[in-house]
N, C-alpha and C positions, 0 to 999 in steps of 0.2 A: 504494500500500500504506500503510494507516494503522495505526500501532502505538501502544499506550499502555503506558508503563512506570510501575508503581507500586512505589516502594521508599522506605523512610524514610531511607536513606543517600544523601545528595545526590551524593556523589562516584561511587557505584556507578551510580545511574540516569543521571547525565549522561554517564558514560563509555560505557555501553551505548548510550545515545541517539546520541551522537556517532558511534560505530562504525556503527550501523545507517543513519544518515543518509548517511554517506560510502559505505559498501559496498553498500547496497541502494537508495539514493536514496529512502528511505522518508520519509513524513511521520510524525514521532515526537513525541508529547506525553508529559510526565512529571508525576507527582504523588507525594506523600509518604505517603499513607495510603489505606486502602480506602474510607472515606467520600468522600474527594476523587476517587478513581477512579470511583466510582459517579456522583457529580455530573457528572464530566467526560463520561462516556458518555451520561448522560441529557441533558446540555446540547448535545453536539455530534454525537450519533449513534453507532452501533455501530462498532467497530474490527475490522480484519482479524485482529488479534491483540492480546490483553491479557496482559502479563507481570506477575504479582503476587508480591511478596516474601512468603514464607511467614511471616516473623516481624514484619511491620510492624503498626502500630496498626490495630485494627479487624478483623483477619483471624480471630481466634478459631479457630485451626487451619485446617481445610479448609472451615469454614462460609463463609468469605469467598469461596472458589472457587465454591461453589454459588450464592451471592448474585450474584457477578459474571457467571456464566454466564447467569443469568436476565436480568440487565440488558442484557448484550451479545447477547441473543436467540440463545443457543446457538452463537454464533460462537466461534472458538478462544480459549481462556483457558488460560494455562500458569502453572506455579509456578516462581518463581526462588528459589533457596535457597543459603545458605552452609553448610547442614547437609545434606550429601549422604549419606543412608543409603538402602539398598535398600528398607527397609520403608516409609519416608516416600514414596519415589518410587512404589512400588506402590500405596500408599493414595491418593496424589494422582491417579494415572491411573485407578484404580478409581472415584474420585469424579467422574470426567469431565474431568480436566485434559487438555489437548491435548499436554502435555509436562511434563517435570521438568527444569529447566535449572540446573545448578550455576553459581554466580557465578564459579567458578574456571575455567570453560570457556575454551579458547583462542579468540582473536578469530575466526578462520576458522570454527571449529566453531560459535560463537555465531551467526554470520551464516547458516550452513547450517541450523542448527536452526530459526531463525526462518522461513526460507523454506519449510522442510519443514512446519512447523506451519500456516503461512498457506495452504498447499496442501491442508490438511485431514488431514495425517498426524499420528500421535502420536510424539513424540520423547522418548527417555530414553537417557542415555549407556550404551553397551553394556557398558563395562568393569565398572562396579559393579553393573549389573543382573544380571550373570551370576554374581556371587559367591554362594556357598552359605551363607555366614554373614553376619550383619549386621555391617557394618564400623564401627558406631558408636564402638567403642572406639578405633579408629584416629584418630578426630577429636580425642581427648583427648591432651594431653601426659602424660608420665610423672608429673609433679607433680600434674596434675589427677586422674589415676587414683589417686594416693596419697590425695588429699583425699577422693575419692569412696569409697575403701575405708573411710576413717575415718567418713564420713557413714553408710555402710552398717552400721558397727559401733555406731552410735548415739553416737559421740563428739561433744563440743562442739568449736567452733573452737579453743578454748584447748587442749583435749586433743590435737587433731590437730597444732596448732602445736608443742606440746611433743614429740610423738613424732617429728616430721620436722625439728625444728630450724628452724622457720619463725616469722615474726612472725604474730600473730593477724590483723592486717590483710591480710597476704598470703593467708592461708587463706580469708578472707572473699572476696577478689577471685577466687581460684581457684574457690570454690564458686559464685559468681555466674556466672562464665564457663562452667563445666561445665553449670550449669542451662540457660543459654541454648543451648549446643550440643546438649543432649539434649531441648530444648523442654519442660523441666520447670518446673512452676509454683513449686516450692519444693524444699527439701532432701529432704523425705520422698518427694516425687514422683520426684526424681532417683534416690533409692535403689531405688524400685520399678522404674523403667525399667532401671536397671543390672542388677537381678536378673533381670528378664524377658529381657534380652538376653545374659545370662551374661557380663557385663562384669567382674564381681568374683567 
């Protein structure tokens, strides 16, 4: 079983690789971006499973999934993500992903998910796929939701900081984090996503 893990967080990809090598006796290669992953497949041949980090360089949303599926000759390609929302999982699977794998998955579940996808099945965690509402807001801390509310009101970082008794630098950090969690390009995009998902 040959598996390729593409994730720009070294600790994450090496931890998953080590787990799969021990538990599945798999041959596992790791890279840090989509271009590297594509070069790896072109250079060494297709893999039984490719795991792509949704937020790593080169992905451009789910465009990277489509590109990798072509390069891997339609063999299983799944999305790894720290942002586990039902909407994103459904979009990934609709776009042809063999699975949607949260990075928070327990070790045994991760191994089972990989084996499942290698066999040609589609994997998605049952618990949040069954939720009726998008759980995106649960990904944000209370303070991040405060900052998001301020952004949606059109406030500047300085104004948000004043309202919540924070340093402006802290507001900037929260804004950056919540944009990453929501896969937003910027503050305006984050506000649009929040309104679409009824988070504010």
